[in-house]
N, C-alpha and C positions, 0 to 999 in steps of 0.2 A: 549626528554631531559627534565630533571626536571627543573622547573622554580622556583627559590627561591624568595619569596615575602619579602618585608621589615618587620622588627619587628614592632609590634603595638606600638603606643605612650603610655606612662605611664598614667594610669588612677587612679583616687582616689576612684572610686567605685569598691569595691572588687567583687561584684557579676555581673558586666556587662558582657554581652556575647561578646566573642572575634569575630571580623569580619575578622581576618587575619589568615593565616596559619603560623605556626612556621617556622623560617628560618633554624631550625635544626630538620627536621623530623626524627622520630624514625625508620621509614621504608620507603622505596622508593615506591611511587605510580606509577602504570603502567596500563594504559588502555588496555584492550584486544579488538582486532578487528577481524572480520571474514567476509566472503563474501558468497553470494548465487548467482549463475548465471545460466541462461538458455542457452542451446546449442542445435544446430540442430533443430529438430522439436519435440523432445521427451525427452530431458535430463535436469537434474538439477545437478549442482556440488556445493558442500559445502566445503569451505576452512577454516580451523582453528577453526571449532566448536568442542567442546568436545564430546566424545562418548555418553553421556547422552542426549545431544541435538539431535544428529543424530538418536538415538533410538526414541525420541519423534517425529521427522520428519517422519520416516518410518511408525510410527503408524498413523500419521495424513493423509498421502497421500491416503490410500485406502478408507477412510471415505468420501473424497471429490472428488476424481477422480475415477469414477466408474470402469474404465478399470484396475486400479491398477498398481502395479509395475511389470515390466518384469524382471529386473536384477539390481544388484548393484555391484560395484567394486571400488578399489582404482584407482585413475587416476591423475598422475602428482602431487601428494601431496594432492589431494582433495578426497572427497567421492562422487562418481557419482551414480546417480539413473536414470535408464532408465525406462521411463513410457510406458505402452502399449498405442497404438494409437499415435496421434499427437497433443498434447495439445497446442503447440505454433503455430500451423497453422490451428487449428480447426475452423469449422463454425457451426452455429446453436446451438444445445444443447452442443456440445463439447466446443464451445467458452464460454458458460455460466459456464460449469464445470471447465474449466481452470482458469477462473477469480475467481470463488469461491475457488478453490484450493489455488491460490496465496494469497488470503485474509486470509485463515486459516493457511497457512504456516507463514505468518507475525504474526498472533495471537499466534501461538505456540512459535515462537521465542520471542515475546514480553513477554509472560508468563514466559519464562525462563531467562528474563533479557537482552535479545539481542534486542537492539533498533536500528532501521534503521537510519543511518546517512545520506545517500544519495543514489540515483540511478543514474547510469552514463552509458553512451554509449562509449565504448573504441574500438569498432570494425567498420571497414569500409565494412564488408560483407553485401550483399544485405539482407540476412536473419538475421541480427544482432538483438539482444534484449538487454535489460538493464542488467547490473551487479549491485547487491544490496550490499552495505557495511554497516556493523553493528558494534556497540560498545557494550560492556557488562556493565551492570549497577547492582550494589548491594546496597540495595535490589532491586528486580524486581519492576517495576512500578505497580500501582494499576490495577486490571483487567478491561477490556473494553468489550463493545459490538462492533461488526464489521459488516460492509456492504460494498458493491461494487457499484461504478458508472461507467458505460461503455458508450463510445461514439460510437455507432454502425452504420454501413453502412454510409449513407450520412446525415441522418436526424433523427436518433433515440437516445434517452437518456434512458438508461436501468439501473434500480435499482435492485440489487440482494441482497436478505435477508435484505431489509430495512423494518422498521416498517411501518404500514399503515399510521401513522401520517405524515411520510415524503411524501408519495404520496399526501396526502391532502394539505400539505404545498406548494408543487410545483404546484399543480392544481390551487391554489389560487394565488401564487406568479407570475407565468408565464402567466396565463390567455389564452384566446382564440386567442389573437393576435400572440402568439408564438406557442401554442399547437394546432395541427390539430386534434389529437385523442389520447386516452390513454386507458390502460387496462392491465390485467394480460397477461403474456406470457404463452406459453405452459407448462413450467416447474414450479413447486411450488416455491414460494419465489421470482419470477421474475415479474417485472412490467415495462412496456414500455410506453414512451411518444414518439409519432411521431410528430416531429416539422415541422413547415412551412418552406419551402425553403430547402436548402441543406447546413446547417451551418458547417458541417464537411468537405465540399469541396467548401467553399465560395471563391468568387473572388471579386475584387474591394472593394467598400464600405461595402459590406456584411461581409468582414473579420473582421471589427471592431464591427459589430452587433454580430458576434459570440463571440468575446472577452467580450462584454458587457453581454452576456448570462452567461459566466463563472462567472462574478462578482455576478450575481443573484444566481447562484448555490451556491457559497460560502456563500452568505447572508442567503439563506434558510437552508443550512446545519448547519451553526453556530447558527442560531436561534433555532434549535432543538438540540443543544448540540454536534454536530458532527464536527470533524476536518478531513481534508484530510491528513492521515498519510503518504501515499506514492502515487506518480504518476508514473506509470511504463509502459514502452513499453515492452509488453510481447508477442507480436505476430510477427511472421516472415513475412516480406514483400515478396509477391510473384510476384509483377510486378514492373518494373523500374519506371513507371510513377505514381504509387500510393504509398503513405506512409501509415503507420499505426498510429492510435491514441493511446494515453496513456489510461490506466485504473486507476481510482482513487480508492484507498483502504482506507476506512474511519473507524474511531473508535470514540467511546464515552464512557466516564467513566461510569461504571456500577452504577446504582442508581441515575444518573444525573436527576435533576429536573429543570424545566424551571425557569429561573432567576438566576441560579447558573453560576459561571464562566465556560468558555470553555477552557480547557487546551490543548495546542498543544505539542505533544510529540516531 
């Protein structure tokens, strides 16, 4: 529903910038919303996106999911894409590709002016994953660089497509008290930190040690110009006694230089 704002007070300065919206708009403003959701172990459904965006999505997927698209179809008002393989329950290299794919889907939508508003879990199924809600922005935001942070297994912090400077930042920030070992993963663009203990399955007082680690992660990311654009549960749980961790999808304004502000989309 349109919200009418009060008329601005009378000003004597003729060239002052107005900080109010007219109470008699010439045209009605209406925000457009859309959703992207993950289903089963291999499907994406897009609701309320225009055809041009769906075309961009279908072009993005084969570049970042090596097994490609198996099929597409209309489904209950949405556009469904069935991927080959099982991206939402994959392990090893498939888990890396699935996270990279999600980051680049967010990038594609961001480029077309679709900004993620929130990720939400509205399903009680064991294999549930997040639904992502977007709003459309005109003009589209400035282009960004993208990378992924994953909380893998019980003790690994995995960076996907992060610049080498980020690796150095966290080696210095976390130190040997937190890091047991670090180095490149088997796939290009992937760098792993093996942490001491089991922070992603912590109990007792260690649960707060893990939360303190998250604060350090945010500190390190922001110091290098990055923001966590989306935190998404994108992996299906396969056991009742084990939950899945989120994946952080991060972005940074292209051309950002140290000392500049960090903008949170």
